[in-house]
C-alpha positions as CSV (number, residue, x, y, z in Angstrom):
1,D,0.3,-8.8,14.3
2,V,-2.4,-10.1,16.7
3,L,-5.0,-9.7,14.0
4,V,-2.8,-11.6,11.5
5,K,-2.5,-14.5,14.0
6,E,-6.3,-14.5,14.6
7,V,-7.0,-14.5,10.9
8,R,-4.5,-17.3,10.3
9,T,-6.2,-19.4,13.0
10,M,-9.6,-18.6,11.5
11,T,-8.6,-19.6,8.0
12,K,-7.7,-23.1,9.3
13,R,-11.3,-23.8,9.9
14,P,-13.3,-25.5,7.1
15,N,-15.2,-23.2,4.7
16,V,-13.1,-20.1,5.6
17,P,-11.3,-18.8,2.5
18,R,-7.5,-18.6,2.9
19,V,-7.6,-15.4,0.8
20,F,-8.4,-13.5,4.1
21,E,-5.1,-14.5,5.4
22,Q,-3.4,-13.1,2.3
23,I,-5.3,-9.8,2.5
24,V,-4.6,-9.2,6.2
25,A,-0.9,-10.3,5.9
26,R,-0.3,-8.0,3.0
27,A,-2.0,-5.1,4.8
28,D,0.2,-5.9,7.8
29,D,3.3,-5.9,5.6
30,A,2.3,-2.4,4.3
31,A,2.0,-1.2,7.9
32,D,5.4,-2.7,8.8
33,F,7.1,-1.0,5.8
34,L,5.5,2.3,6.8
35,E,6.7,1.9,10.3
36,E,10.3,1.4,9.1
37,A,10.0,4.4,6.7
38,A,8.8,6.5,9.6
39,F,11.7,5.4,11.8
40,L,14.2,6.2,9.0
41,L,12.7,9.6,8.5
42,T,13.5,10.4,12.2
43,L,17.1,9.7,11.3
44,S,16.9,12.1,8.3
45,Q,15.9,15.2,10.4
46,K,19.5,16.5,10.5
47,Y,19.6,16.5,6.7
48,N,17.1,19.3,6.1
49,D,19.1,21.1,3.3
50,L,17.8,18.9,0.5
51,E,14.8,20.7,-1.0
52,T,14.5,18.5,-4.0
53,L,14.3,15.4,-1.9
54,S,11.9,17.1,0.5
55,D,9.5,17.9,-2.4
56,L,9.7,14.3,-3.7
57,F,9.1,12.8,-0.3
58,N,6.1,15.1,0.2
59,E,4.8,13.9,-3.1
60,L,5.4,10.3,-2.0
61,A,3.6,10.9,1.3
62,E,0.6,12.5,-0.5
63,K,0.3,9.6,-2.9
64,L,0.7,7.1,0.0
65,Y,-2.1,8.8,1.9
66,H,-4.4,8.6,-1.2
67,D,-3.4,5.0,-1.6
68,C,-4.4,4.1,1.9
69,M,-7.7,6.0,1.5
70,E,-8.5,4.1,-1.7
71,Y,-7.7,0.8,-0.1
72,L,-10.0,1.7,2.8
73,K,-12.8,2.6,0.3
74,A,-12.2,-0.8,-1.4
75,L,-12.5,-2.6,1.9
76,E,-15.7,-0.7,2.9
77,N,-17.2,-1.3,-0.5
78,A,-16.4,-5.0,-0.5
79,K,-18.5,-5.4,2.6
80,V,-21.7,-4.4,0.6
81,V,-20.9,-6.0,-2.8
82,H,-22.8,-9.1,-3.5
83,R,-24.6,-10.7,-6.5
84,G,-27.6,-8.4,-6.1
85,S,-25.5,-5.2,-5.6
86,S,-26.2,-2.2,-7.7
87,H,-24.0,-1.3,-10.6
88,E,-22.8,1.8,-8.7
89,D,-21.7,-0.2,-5.6
90,I,-19.7,-2.7,-7.8
91,Q,-18.3,0.2,-9.8
92,D,-17.2,2.1,-6.7
93,F,-15.5,-1.0,-5.4
94,L,-13.7,-1.7,-8.7
95,E,-12.7,2.0,-9.1
96,A,-11.1,2.1,-5.6
97,V,-9.1,-1.1,-6.4
98,D,-8.1,0.4,-9.8
99,R,-6.9,3.6,-8.1
100,T,-4.7,1.6,-5.6
101,I,-3.1,0.0,-8.6
102,A,-2.7,3.4,-10.4
103,I,-1.2,5.0,-7.3
104,E,1.3,2.2,-6.9
105,H,2.5,2.8,-10.4
106,D,2.7,6.5,-9.7
107,I,4.8,5.8,-6.7
108,D,7.1,3.6,-8.7
109,E,7.7,6.6,-11.0
110,I,8.3,9.0,-8.1
111,N,10.6,6.5,-6.6
112,R,12.7,6.5,-9.8
113,R,12.9,10.3,-9.5
114,V,14.0,9.9,-5.9
115,E,16.8,7.5,-6.9
116,E,17.9,9.9,-9.6
117,A,18.0,12.8,-7.1
118,L,19.9,10.7,-4.6
119,V,22.5,9.6,-7.1
120,S,23.0,13.2,-8.4
121,K,22.8,15.1,-5.1
122,I,23.8,12.9,-2.2
123,K,27.5,12.4,-1.4
124,D,27.2,11.1,2.1
125,F,26.5,7.4,2.3
126,R,24.4,7.7,5.5
127,Q,22.1,10.2,3.8
128,F,21.9,8.1,0.7
129,H,21.0,5.0,2.8
130,I,18.4,6.7,4.9
131,F,16.6,8.3,2.0
132,S,16.9,5.4,-0.4
133,Q,15.6,2.9,2.2
134,T,12.7,5.3,3.2
135,A,11.6,5.5,-0.5
136,S,12.0,1.8,-0.9
137,N,9.9,1.1,2.2
138,I,7.2,3.4,1.0
139,E,7.2,1.7,-2.4
140,R,7.1,-1.7,-0.8
141,S,4.2,-0.6,1.3
142,T,2.1,0.6,-1.6
143,D,3.0,-2.6,-3.5
144,S,1.6,-4.6,-0.5
145,I,-1.5,-2.5,-0.5
146,M,-2.0,-3.1,-4.2
147,K,-1.6,-6.8,-3.7
148,A,-4.1,-6.8,-0.9
149,A,-6.6,-4.8,-2.9
150,T,-6.2,-7.1,-6.0
151,A,-6.7,-10.2,-3.8
152,L,-9.8,-8.6,-2.3
153,R,-11.0,-7.8,-5.8
154,D,-10.5,-11.3,-7.1
155,Y,-12.2,-12.8,-4.1
156,T,-15.1,-10.4,-4.2
157,L,-15.7,-10.8,-8.0
158,G,-15.3,-14.6,-7.6
159,N,-18.2,-14.5,-5.1
160,L,-20.3,-12.4,-7.5
161,S,-20.0,-15.0,-10.2
162,V,-20.5,-18.0,-7.9
163,S,-23.5,-16.7,-5.9
């Protein structure tokens, strides 16, 4: 939150692109959604008899981890991409962004399977709420990561064509 405030202050200065505020705010949103998902998972500990859901949430967690790593790669690659960059540097950057988008779509699909499992297996409203909201927060987090990555891509590619 402190970083978001600092970036908002920085983007009010002349010649500082506002896109940085969007990127940092979306990354902060992703972290907030994950924080909520982690809290909800602490509530789900007493419901450990749901093997199908456990497998699906493990799949979500693995995809989420890969999504975060790809976003980090995109951020790191964006620091070195400029008009004179090698084709490989630009390709690495674009591939990392594309993978964040692909992973977000994969998570949408897994989330649908989670919802299907919830509807067919969960009878207790509390369980349904906890697991449904956890999956939703994970999906919202990856959606925020994807939006941050695409804003970063658009800004970076815009600078390549302007430079």
